[in-house]
C-alpha positions in Angstrom: 26.8 -63.3 77.6 23.4 -61.8 78.0 21.2 -63.8 80.4 18.3 -65.7 78.9 15.3 -67.1 80.6 16.5 -70.6 79.9 19.5 -70.2 82.2 17.3 -70.2 85.3 15.9 -72.8 87.6 13.0 -72.6 90.0 11.4 -75.0 92.6 8.0 -76.3 91.5 5.0 -76.5 93.8 5.9 -80.1 94.7 9.5 -79.1 95.7 11.3 -80.3 92.6 13.8 -78.2 90.8 12.8 -77.2 87.3 15.4 -76.2 84.7 13.9 -73.5 82.5 16.1 -74.8 79.6 13.4 -77.5 79.1 11.3 -74.7 77.7 13.7 -73.8 74.9 11.8 -73.5 71.6 8.6 -72.6 73.4 6.7 -69.4 74.0 6.5 -68.9 77.8 4.1 -66.8 79.8 5.3 -66.2 83.4 2.6 -64.9 85.8 2.8 -64.1 89.5 -0.4 -65.5 91.0 -2.4 -65.3 94.2 -5.3 -67.3 95.4 -7.2 -64.7 97.4 -7.0 -61.7 95.1 -9.8 -59.9 93.2 -7.9 -60.9 90.0 -7.7 -64.6 91.0 -10.4 -65.5 88.4 -7.7 -64.9 85.8 -6.6 -68.4 86.5 -9.6 -69.5 84.3 -8.3 -67.4 81.4 -4.7 -68.5 81.9 -5.9 -72.2 81.8 -7.9 -71.5 78.6 -4.8 -70.1 77.0 -2.8 -73.1 78.2 -5.4 -75.6 76.9 -5.7 -73.8 73.5 -2.0 -73.3 72.8 0.1 -75.7 74.8 0.2 -78.2 71.9 1.3 -75.3 69.6 4.2 -74.3 71.8 2.9 -72.2 74.7 3.9 -72.8 78.3 2.2 -70.9 81.1 4.1 -70.8 84.4 2.5 -69.7 87.6 4.5 -68.3 90.5 2.5 -67.8 93.6 3.4 -64.7 95.5 2.2 -63.2 98.9 3.9 -59.8 98.6 0.7 -57.9 97.8 -1.7 -57.7 100.7 -0.7 -61.2 101.8 -3.2 -62.7 99.3 -1.7 -66.1 98.8 -2.5 -69.3 100.8 0.1 -70.3 103.4 1.3 -73.7 102.0 2.1 -75.0 98.5 -0.3 -77.9 99.1 -3.1 -75.5 99.8 -2.2 -73.4 96.7 -2.0 -76.5 94.4 -5.3 -77.8 95.7 -7.0 -74.4 95.3 -5.8 -74.0 91.7 -6.9 -77.5 90.7 -10.3 -77.6 92.4 -11.4 -74.0 91.6 -9.9 -73.4 88.2 -8.7 -76.8 86.9 -5.2 -75.5 86.5 -3.0 -77.9 84.6 -0.1 -75.6 83.8 3.1 -75.8 86.0 2.9 -74.0 89.3 5.9 -73.1 91.4 6.7 -72.7 95.1 5.8 -69.3 96.5 8.3 -66.6 95.6 9.0 -62.9 96.1 8.8 -60.8 93.0 10.2 -57.6 94.4 12.9 -56.6 96.9 16.2 -58.2 97.9 14.6 -61.7 98.1 13.0 -61.5 94.7 13.4 -64.7 92.7 16.2 -64.4 90.1 13.6 -65.1 87.3 11.7 -62.0 88.3 14.8 -59.9 88.8 15.8 -60.9 85.2 12.3 -60.2 83.7 12.0 -56.8 85.5 15.4 -55.8 84.3 14.5 -56.5 80.7 10.9 -55.2 80.7 10.3 -52.1 82.7 6.9 -51.3 84.0 5.0 -48.1 83.7 5.5 -44.9 85.8 6.6 -46.9 88.8 9.6 -48.4 87.1 10.5 -52.0 87.0 8.7 -53.2 90.2 5.9 -55.7 89.9 2.9 -53.7 91.0 0.4 -56.4 91.9 -0.6 -60.0 91.5 -1.1 -61.4 87.9 1.6 -59.3 86.2 2.4 -61.3 83.1 5.7 -61.6 81.2 5.8 -63.1 77.6 9.0 -64.7 76.6 9.9 -65.9 73.1 11.2 -69.3 72.1 14.8 -68.1 72.4 14.3 -67.0 76.0 14.1 -63.3 75.3 11.5 -61.4 77.3 9.2 -59.7 74.7 6.3 -58.0 76.5 5.0 -57.2 80.0 1.3 -57.0 80.8 -0.5 -55.3 83.6 -2.2 -57.3 86.3 -5.5 -55.9 84.9 -4.8 -57.2 81.4 -7.1 -60.2 81.0 -5.4 -63.4 79.7 -7.6 -63.5 76.6 -6.2 -60.1 75.6 -2.7 -61.7 75.3 -3.9 -64.0 72.5 -2.8 -61.9 69.5 0.7 -61.5 71.0 0.9 -65.2 71.8 -0.3 -66.2 68.2 2.4 -63.9 66.8 5.2 -65.5 68.8 3.9 -69.0 68.1 3.9 -68.0 64.4 0.4 -69.5 63.8 -2.8 -68.2 62.4 -6.0 -68.3 64.4 
């Protein structure tokens, strides 16, 4: 049987295990995040997408990662506080993970195996790489770290099957 996103679990930022099966029937946007990156202001756009579309079936999931120039805060408490205070983040955030290498979280291994990157292959290149997953748990599209969250809107609307 082919793996689906809904078969995985991950530890949230408070240390609780989250079963991705709870997101069946929802469009999911998985993002590897960092608090001290030039792209960190994307939290604002991600939260706007979350606010605008969460009641229509979108779930944004943030996975802090410190693999790129060590740009994540050291503790989950610091990360959580930073995201809430600076960007009003209300979407689920998870414990810090690796997205590349032998220790990469299984969710990222799965997403990278289904959606290859550009010329560098499947590796996640930087913070704020985004993966869009349909309601059935199938990875649909991968977006560059430099793709602004608002640029994902048309793809999200299509998957949510709603008009503007």
